[in-house]
Chimera marker file (.cmm) of the C-alpha trace (Angstrom):
<marker_set name="trace">
<marker id="1" x="-27.611" y="-0.987" z="25.997" r="1" g="1" b="0" radius="0.5"/>
<marker id="2" x="-26.415" y="-4.050" z="24.109" r="1" g="1" b="0" radius="0.5"/>
<marker id="3" x="-25.907" y="-2.096" z="20.887" r="1" g="1" b="0" radius="0.5"/>
<marker id="4" x="-23.873" y="0.568" z="22.661" r="1" g="1" b="0" radius="0.5"/>
<marker id="5" x="-21.857" y="-2.109" z="24.494" r="1" g="1" b="0" radius="0.5"/>
<marker id="6" x="-20.967" y="-3.776" z="21.177" r="1" g="1" b="0" radius="0.5"/>
<marker id="7" x="-20.093" y="-0.398" z="19.668" r="1" g="1" b="0" radius="0.5"/>
<marker id="8" x="-17.840" y="0.348" z="22.659" r="1" g="1" b="0" radius="0.5"/>
<marker id="9" x="-15.938" y="-2.900" z="22.065" r="1" g="1" b="0" radius="0.5"/>
<marker id="10" x="-15.243" y="-1.726" z="18.503" r="1" g="1" b="0" radius="0.5"/>
<marker id="11" x="-14.371" y="1.799" z="19.601" r="1" g="1" b="0" radius="0.5"/>
<marker id="12" x="-11.873" y="0.399" z="22.122" r="1" g="1" b="0" radius="0.5"/>
<marker id="13" x="-10.160" y="-1.386" z="19.226" r="1" g="1" b="0" radius="0.5"/>
<marker id="14" x="-9.848" y="1.884" z="17.296" r="1" g="1" b="0" radius="0.5"/>
<marker id="15" x="-12.786" y="1.574" z="14.900" r="1" g="1" b="0" radius="0.5"/>
<marker id="16" x="-14.762" y="4.608" z="13.769" r="1" g="1" b="0" radius="0.5"/>
<marker id="17" x="-18.482" y="3.899" z="13.467" r="1" g="1" b="0" radius="0.5"/>
<marker id="18" x="-20.793" y="5.847" z="11.165" r="1" g="1" b="0" radius="0.5"/>
<marker id="19" x="-24.521" y="5.455" z="11.809" r="1" g="1" b="0" radius="0.5"/>
<marker id="20" x="-27.820" y="6.278" z="10.173" r="1" g="1" b="0" radius="0.5"/>
<marker id="21" x="-31.335" y="6.530" z="11.569" r="1" g="1" b="0" radius="0.5"/>
<marker id="22" x="-34.256" y="6.568" z="9.170" r="1" g="1" b="0" radius="0.5"/>
<marker id="23" x="-37.859" y="7.385" z="10.034" r="1" g="1" b="0" radius="0.5"/>
<marker id="24" x="-39.603" y="8.914" z="13.003" r="1" g="1" b="0" radius="0.5"/>
<marker id="25" x="-39.501" y="5.713" z="15.081" r="1" g="1" b="0" radius="0.5"/>
<marker id="26" x="-35.734" y="5.194" z="14.716" r="1" g="1" b="0" radius="0.5"/>
<marker id="27" x="-33.600" y="5.534" z="17.841" r="1" g="1" b="0" radius="0.5"/>
<marker id="28" x="-31.723" y="8.612" z="16.672" r="1" g="1" b="0" radius="0.5"/>
<marker id="29" x="-30.302" y="9.335" z="20.120" r="1" g="1" b="0" radius="0.5"/>
<marker id="30" x="-28.596" y="5.941" z="20.227" r="1" g="1" b="0" radius="0.5"/>
<marker id="31" x="-27.279" y="6.218" z="16.678" r="1" g="1" b="0" radius="0.5"/>
<marker id="32" x="-25.982" y="9.721" z="17.372" r="1" g="1" b="0" radius="0.5"/>
<marker id="33" x="-24.299" y="8.591" z="20.613" r="1" g="1" b="0" radius="0.5"/>
<marker id="34" x="-22.574" y="5.664" z="18.928" r="1" g="1" b="0" radius="0.5"/>
<marker id="35" x="-21.307" y="7.769" z="16.026" r="1" g="1" b="0" radius="0.5"/>
<marker id="36" x="-20.153" y="10.699" z="18.147" r="1" g="1" b="0" radius="0.5"/>
<marker id="37" x="-18.389" y="8.499" z="20.714" r="1" g="1" b="0" radius="0.5"/>
<marker id="38" x="-16.329" y="6.885" z="17.982" r="1" g="1" b="0" radius="0.5"/>
<marker id="39" x="-15.602" y="10.064" z="16.026" r="1" g="1" b="0" radius="0.5"/>
<marker id="40" x="-17.992" y="8.966" z="13.294" r="1" g="1" b="0" radius="0.5"/>
<marker id="41" x="-20.753" y="10.684" z="11.374" r="1" g="1" b="0" radius="0.5"/>
<marker id="42" x="-24.435" y="10.297" z="12.232" r="1" g="1" b="0" radius="0.5"/>
<marker id="43" x="-27.007" y="10.766" z="9.474" r="1" g="1" b="0" radius="0.5"/>
<marker id="44" x="-30.666" y="11.225" z="10.380" r="1" g="1" b="0" radius="0.5"/>
<marker id="45" x="-33.429" y="11.065" z="7.801" r="1" g="1" b="0" radius="0.5"/>
<marker id="46" x="-36.630" y="11.984" z="9.651" r="1" g="1" b="0" radius="0.5"/>
<marker id="47" x="-40.014" y="10.562" z="8.775" r="1" g="1" b="0" radius="0.5"/>
<marker id="48" x="-41.788" y="12.471" z="6.069" r="1" g="1" b="0" radius="0.5"/>
<marker id="49" x="-38.574" y="13.545" z="4.350" r="1" g="1" b="0" radius="0.5"/>
<marker id="50" x="-38.653" y="13.530" z="0.581" r="1" g="1" b="0" radius="0.5"/>
<marker id="51" x="-36.368" y="11.311" z="-1.459" r="1" g="1" b="0" radius="0.5"/>
<marker id="52" x="-34.520" y="14.441" z="-2.612" r="1" g="1" b="0" radius="0.5"/>
<marker id="53" x="-33.957" y="15.537" z="0.997" r="1" g="1" b="0" radius="0.5"/>
<marker id="54" x="-32.661" y="12.104" z="1.974" r="1" g="1" b="0" radius="0.5"/>
<marker id="55" x="-30.407" y="11.993" z="-1.095" r="1" g="1" b="0" radius="0.5"/>
<marker id="56" x="-28.945" y="15.399" z="-0.220" r="1" g="1" b="0" radius="0.5"/>
<marker id="57" x="-28.360" y="14.328" z="3.391" r="1" g="1" b="0" radius="0.5"/>
<marker id="58" x="-26.654" y="11.130" z="2.258" r="1" g="1" b="0" radius="0.5"/>
<marker id="59" x="-24.410" y="12.933" z="-0.219" r="1" g="1" b="0" radius="0.5"/>
<marker id="60" x="-23.391" y="15.381" z="2.509" r="1" g="1" b="0" radius="0.5"/>
<marker id="61" x="-22.781" y="12.587" z="5.022" r="1" g="1" b="0" radius="0.5"/>
<marker id="62" x="-20.763" y="10.442" z="2.614" r="1" g="1" b="0" radius="0.5"/>
<marker id="63" x="-18.705" y="13.512" z="1.730" r="1" g="1" b="0" radius="0.5"/>
<marker id="64" x="-17.925" y="14.081" z="5.425" r="1" g="1" b="0" radius="0.5"/>
<marker id="65" x="-17.122" y="10.399" z="5.910" r="1" g="1" b="0" radius="0.5"/>
<marker id="66" x="-14.815" y="10.342" z="2.866" r="1" g="1" b="0" radius="0.5"/>
<marker id="67" x="-13.016" y="13.463" z="4.098" r="1" g="1" b="0" radius="0.5"/>
<marker id="68" x="-12.324" y="11.761" z="7.433" r="1" g="1" b="0" radius="0.5"/>
<marker id="69" x="-10.810" y="8.576" z="5.966" r="1" g="1" b="0" radius="0.5"/>
<marker id="70" x="-7.071" y="8.576" z="6.598" r="1" g="1" b="0" radius="0.5"/>
<marker id="71" x="-4.746" y="8.019" z="3.654" r="1" g="1" b="0" radius="0.5"/>
<marker id="72" x="-3.683" y="4.454" z="2.909" r="1" g="1" b="0" radius="0.5"/>
<marker id="73" x="-0.464" y="3.289" z="4.523" r="1" g="1" b="0" radius="0.5"/>
<marker id="74" x="1.753" y="0.297" z="4.024" r="1" g="1" b="0" radius="0.5"/>
<marker id="75" x="1.939" y="-2.270" z="6.752" r="1" g="1" b="0" radius="0.5"/>
<marker id="76" x="4.094" y="-5.331" z="7.181" r="1" g="1" b="0" radius="0.5"/>
<marker id="77" x="1.603" y="-7.250" z="9.313" r="1" g="1" b="0" radius="0.5"/>
<link id1="1" id2="2" r="1" g="1" b="0" radius="0.2"/>
<link id1="2" id2="3" r="1" g="1" b="0" radius="0.2"/>
<link id1="3" id2="4" r="1" g="1" b="0" radius="0.2"/>
<link id1="4" id2="5" r="1" g="1" b="0" radius="0.2"/>
<link id1="5" id2="6" r="1" g="1" b="0" radius="0.2"/>
<link id1="6" id2="7" r="1" g="1" b="0" radius="0.2"/>
<link id1="7" id2="8" r="1" g="1" b="0" radius="0.2"/>
<link id1="8" id2="9" r="1" g="1" b="0" radius="0.2"/>
<link id1="9" id2="10" r="1" g="1" b="0" radius="0.2"/>
<link id1="10" id2="11" r="1" g="1" b="0" radius="0.2"/>
<link id1="11" id2="12" r="1" g="1" b="0" radius="0.2"/>
<link id1="12" id2="13" r="1" g="1" b="0" radius="0.2"/>
<link id1="13" id2="14" r="1" g="1" b="0" radius="0.2"/>
<link id1="14" id2="15" r="1" g="1" b="0" radius="0.2"/>
<link id1="15" id2="16" r="1" g="1" b="0" radius="0.2"/>
<link id1="16" id2="17" r="1" g="1" b="0" radius="0.2"/>
<link id1="17" id2="18" r="1" g="1" b="0" radius="0.2"/>
<link id1="18" id2="19" r="1" g="1" b="0" radius="0.2"/>
<link id1="19" id2="20" r="1" g="1" b="0" radius="0.2"/>
<link id1="20" id2="21" r="1" g="1" b="0" radius="0.2"/>
<link id1="21" id2="22" r="1" g="1" b="0" radius="0.2"/>
<link id1="22" id2="23" r="1" g="1" b="0" radius="0.2"/>
<link id1="23" id2="24" r="1" g="1" b="0" radius="0.2"/>
<link id1="24" id2="25" r="1" g="1" b="0" radius="0.2"/>
<link id1="25" id2="26" r="1" g="1" b="0" radius="0.2"/>
<link id1="26" id2="27" r="1" g="1" b="0" radius="0.2"/>
<link id1="27" id2="28" r="1" g="1" b="0" radius="0.2"/>
<link id1="28" id2="29" r="1" g="1" b="0" radius="0.2"/>
<link id1="29" id2="30" r="1" g="1" b="0" radius="0.2"/>
<link id1="30" id2="31" r="1" g="1" b="0" radius="0.2"/>
<link id1="31" id2="32" r="1" g="1" b="0" radius="0.2"/>
<link id1="32" id2="33" r="1" g="1" b="0" radius="0.2"/>
<link id1="33" id2="34" r="1" g="1" b="0" radius="0.2"/>
<link id1="34" id2="35" r="1" g="1" b="0" radius="0.2"/>
<link id1="35" id2="36" r="1" g="1" b="0" radius="0.2"/>
<link id1="36" id2="37" r="1" g="1" b="0" radius="0.2"/>
<link id1="37" id2="38" r="1" g="1" b="0" radius="0.2"/>
<link id1="38" id2="39" r="1" g="1" b="0" radius="0.2"/>
<link id1="39" id2="40" r="1" g="1" b="0" radius="0.2"/>
<link id1="40" id2="41" r="1" g="1" b="0" radius="0.2"/>
<link id1="41" id2="42" r="1" g="1" b="0" radius="0.2"/>
<link id1="42" id2="43" r="1" g="1" b="0" radius="0.2"/>
<link id1="43" id2="44" r="1" g="1" b="0" radius="0.2"/>
<link id1="44" id2="45" r="1" g="1" b="0" radius="0.2"/>
<link id1="45" id2="46" r="1" g="1" b="0" radius="0.2"/>
<link id1="46" id2="47" r="1" g="1" b="0" radius="0.2"/>
<link id1="47" id2="48" r="1" g="1" b="0" radius="0.2"/>
<link id1="48" id2="49" r="1" g="1" b="0" radius="0.2"/>
<link id1="49" id2="50" r="1" g="1" b="0" radius="0.2"/>
<link id1="50" id2="51" r="1" g="1" b="0" radius="0.2"/>
<link id1="51" id2="52" r="1" g="1" b="0" radius="0.2"/>
<link id1="52" id2="53" r="1" g="1" b="0" radius="0.2"/>
<link id1="53" id2="54" r="1" g="1" b="0" radius="0.2"/>
<link id1="54" id2="55" r="1" g="1" b="0" radius="0.2"/>
<link id1="55" id2="56" r="1" g="1" b="0" radius="0.2"/>
<link id1="56" id2="57" r="1" g="1" b="0" radius="0.2"/>
<link id1="57" id2="58" r="1" g="1" b="0" radius="0.2"/>
<link id1="58" id2="59" r="1" g="1" b="0" radius="0.2"/>
<link id1="59" id2="60" r="1" g="1" b="0" radius="0.2"/>
<link id1="60" id2="61" r="1" g="1" b="0" radius="0.2"/>
<link id1="61" id2="62" r="1" g="1" b="0" radius="0.2"/>
<link id1="62" id2="63" r="1" g="1" b="0" radius="0.2"/>
<link id1="63" id2="64" r="1" g="1" b="0" radius="0.2"/>
<link id1="64" id2="65" r="1" g="1" b="0" radius="0.2"/>
<link id1="65" id2="66" r="1" g="1" b="0" radius="0.2"/>
<link id1="66" id2="67" r="1" g="1" b="0" radius="0.2"/>
<link id1="67" id2="68" r="1" g="1" b="0" radius="0.2"/>
<link id1="68" id2="69" r="1" g="1" b="0" radius="0.2"/>
<link id1="69" id2="70" r="1" g="1" b="0" radius="0.2"/>
<link id1="70" id2="71" r="1" g="1" b="0" radius="0.2"/>
<link id1="71" id2="72" r="1" g="1" b="0" radius="0.2"/>
<link id1="72" id2="73" r="1" g="1" b="0" radius="0.2"/>
<link id1="73" id2="74" r="1" g="1" b="0" radius="0.2"/>
<link id1="74" id2="75" r="1" g="1" b="0" radius="0.2"/>
<link id1="75" id2="76" r="1" g="1" b="0" radius="0.2"/>
<link id1="76" id2="77" r="1" g="1" b="0" radius="0.2"/>
</marker_set>
């Protein structure tokens, strides 16, 4: 609950959170919930995955994350 609470504070300030869960004992449901509630990308690398599988998942995820990054803009703050 604490992790989701902290994520919600960030989400309320407009942050997008991308998450990753690695291994069979990772809390994938929590990581997925945090990413989806913020409009982010969740990457899951299950236990027993090969290095090649994980690499492919990461390349796909980073591609989706990069595609979602808004263009730079000037600010006078």
